[in-house]
N, C-alpha and C positions, 0 to 999 in steps of 0.2 A: 631505506632498504636498497640493497644491489639484486641484481638478478639472482644471485645464488640464494639469498635468502627467499626471495619470492618463489623460487623453484621447489625450495625445501618445503614450503607451506604448500604449495600444490601438490608436491608428493604425499606429504603426510594427510592431507585432506583426502587425496585419492584413496590411500590406504584406509583410513578409517571408513570412507565410503564402501569399498570393496568388503572390508571384515563384516561392515553391517549388512551388507546385501548378501553375502553367501555364508556367514556364520551366525549371525542372530536371527532369532525368531521373527517374523514379519508382525508389524501391528504393535509389537512391544514398545514402549517410551524409548528404550536404549536405541533400537533400531531406528525410530524416528530422529533422534537427536544425531546418530551417526551418519544418517542420510542427509540431513540438513547440512552437517559440517562438510559432507561429500560434495555440496553444491558448489563449493569454493573451487574445486580444483579446476574444472573444464574452463571457466573464464580466465583464468589465469594462465592454462596453456595456450588458449585462443590469444591473448594479449601477447604471448612471447612468439606466437608465429608471425603476427603483425609486426612485432618488432624485429624480428629475424629477416622479413622480407624487406624492411626499410633499411636495414643497417648490413645486410649481407653482400659481399663482394661480387657474387655470383649467383644470381637468382636461379638460374636454371640447375645448377648444381645442388642448391639448397632441395628444389623442389624435386629432384632426381632421388636425393639421399632420403628424403621424407618418405617417398613412393616405395622406393626398395624396404626400407624399414617397415612400412605398412604390410607389404607384401609378406615379409618374414613373420610377422606377427600373425596375419592370416594363416600361413602354413602351420605355425605353432597351435592355433586355437583348432584348425582343422584336424591336428593329431589328437588333440584334447577331445574333439567331439567323436572321432572314430573309437576313442576309449570309453567315452561318456555314452555312447550310442545316440546323440542327439546332433542335430545339423546347426551349427552357428554361423553361416555364411554371412560375412560383412556384418552381423548384429552385435558382435562382442568387441568388435576392435574399434576403440575409441581414437585410433590414429587415422581412421579416415577420414572423420569430419575435418582435421587438421589439414589432411592432404586435398581435400575439397576447397577448404577455406584458402589456403596457400595459392592455389590455381585461380580462383576467383580473383584475388589481388594481381596475380600476374596478368589476368585478361583485363581487368578494369585499368592497368597500367598500359594498355595497348594505345597507340596513338590514334588506330581508327575506330570510329564511332560504333560502326557496324559489328565490330568485332567484340567490343565490350559488351554487346547485347547478349553473347553467348553466356554470361553469368546467369541470366534468368532461366535457361533450361537447365543449368547445372545445379541451381540452388533446388528447383523442383526435383532433379535427378536424385540429390543426396537426401530429401525427404521420402521420396517413393522406393529407393533402394533400401530403405529401412537401416543405413547406418546409424551409428549412435549420436543422438541430437539431431539429426538429419538437417533440414532447412534452418532450424534453430542455430546449431552450431556453426554453420556456414555464414550467417548473417551476422553472428557475434564477432566472426573474426573479421568481415567487413566493416563492422562498426570500428574496431580497433585500428584498423588498416586505412580507413578514409576520413574518418572524423579527427579531427587534431583537438587537443585540450582536454583535460579530465572532465571538466563541466559537460561538454556536448558529448563525450562518449558515455558518461553516467546518464544523461537524458535519454539518449537513444536507446541504450541498455534497459532502462525502465519501460521505454515504448515497447521494445521487443518482448519482455517478459510479459506486458500487459496483453500483448497480441498471442502469446502461446500459454500463458497459465490461466488456470480456472477462475481464480479469484484476482480481482473484483469484477472485472468486465463480463466475462461469460455468465457468472453466477448472477449477476445483477439483470443481465438480459435474458436468463433462463436459457442459454445456449451452451450449457456444459458440456455437451456431446462433441463440440468445436475445439475445446481445449485440448491441448496435447498433454501438459502437465499439471499435476496437482499443486496445491498452494506452497509446499514445500520448496519447489524450485526458486521462489523468492530469496530462498537462503543464498542462492549464487550472487547476489547484489555485495554481500560482504567481502567479495573477492576485490571489491573496488576501494577498500581500506588500504590492504597493502600496495596496489596500484598507484594510490595517492601519494604514498612516502617513498615511490619508487625513485632512486637517483640516477637512474641510467647507467651505472657502473656495473660492469661484468661480477665482479666479485672474483675470488680464488676457487679452484675446483675444476674436476674434469667436466666438459661439456656432454662426454659420452656416458655419466653415470645413470641419467634417466632410462636411456636405451638399453642399458642392462637391468635396472631396477624394474621396470614396467613389467616385462614376462616374467620375471624372478618372483615378484611377490604374488602374482596371479597364480604362479605353479605352486607355490607354499601354501596359499589360500585354498587352491583346489583340492589337494592332497589332504589339508585338514578337513575340508569340508566333507571328502569321501570317508574319512576315519570317523568323523562324529555322526553323519547321516548315514 
């Protein structure tokens, strides 16, 4: 599978997830299935952030472009919040964990060890700023950017999930209150299947398509949601 195919899988998974989240009644079987399918999206986007970091010719420009895009999306969400009468600062913009993750990779690549230590407060900031996926999302990008080889990445991904998902560790130790995600987040591991078949080829198609599709599909879903509910 080339990069284009993986991105199509990620976009389809994300779209299914958002349809389930905003248009399907919660606790229904269809809602559950769509949300599990949707867990595939973010790991694939995290994987491509790490890939972009390793292969881009200009990491600073790559970071600046992603940061500007996150700010634009945040502005659009703010406009929606004004219309909807709700405040959604940072909480709905899934581009922010990608920005934080890319920044951590840039910092970890620094030659000075004391500079690299800034990754620790950055991970905590991602968590307590309540951006989507928080520390989990940033650490996942670090896994894809630091560990080489499919086996090691998969193993570290499993460890990360154990630390953040209620089942099995927190349930067995009766510490469910410390878990960040319910069991369905284990569906994120399905993302490793297309990553396993990734052939490191770009594939044909515009790299800007996602940047347009992301806010567009959200706008359509939000409009339909207001019409239905």
